[in-house]
C-alpha positions, -999 to 999 in steps of 0.1 A, spaced: -282 186 -283 -304 155 -277 -322 152 -244 -311 123 -222 -332 100 -201 -315 84 -171 -328 49 -164 -322 33 -130 -326 -4 -124 -333 -20 -90 -334 -55 -74 -337 -84 -99 -341 -60 -128 -306 -48 -121 -293 -83 -116 -307 -96 -149 -295 -66 -169 -261 -65 -152 -260 -28 -144 -277 -4 -121 -285 22 -147 -278 39 -180 -284 71 -199 -301 69 -233 -313 94 -258 -348 104 -247 -372 84 -270 -398 112 -271 -425 128 -249 -453 107 -265 -436 73 -257 -451 55 -227 -432 37 -200 -445 4 -213 -433 12 -249 -399 21 -236 -397 -12 -217 -405 -30 -249 -377 -11 -267 -353 -20 -239 -363 -57 -239 -351 -59 -275 -315 -49 -265 -304 -84 -256 -309 -114 -235 -305 -98 -200 -329 -70 -209 -353 -96 -224 -352 -116 -192 -357 -85 -170 -386 -72 -190 -403 -105 -199 -432 -97 -176 -436 -59 -177 -468 -61 -157 -447 -72 -127 -427 -39 -128 -432 -6 -111 -420 27 -124 -411 61 -110 -407 90 -134 -387 119 -118 -392 102 -84 -430 100 -87 -447 66 -91 -465 63 -124 -485 36 -142 -468 18 -171 -491 35 -196 -479 70 -184 -461 91 -211 -425 100 -205 -432 136 -213 -402 157 -204 -391 133 -177 -354 130 -171 -352 100 -148 -370 67 -149 -366 41 -122 -377 5 -129 -381 -20 -101 -402 -50 -89 -430 -43 -64 -418 -35 -29 -429 -60 -3 -428 -52 34 -423 -73 64 
């Protein structure tokens, strides 16, 4: 059985992709968040728009903030979202 990775999309990332999340086959422990974002960007126009500027994104792997160069490891959930601003 292939391991799954649940990806959650928030705010304008969700709006551009057109869904709030999906499950994919886990791409491998040695794949970074940034590499996965590049793979997702190739999936179509909405993905390309959402991930056109990956440096603007924040990520949480298994509910812990991680830098985009972090490896997925055995992570099971990845959340991608724009920076949170307060007010």
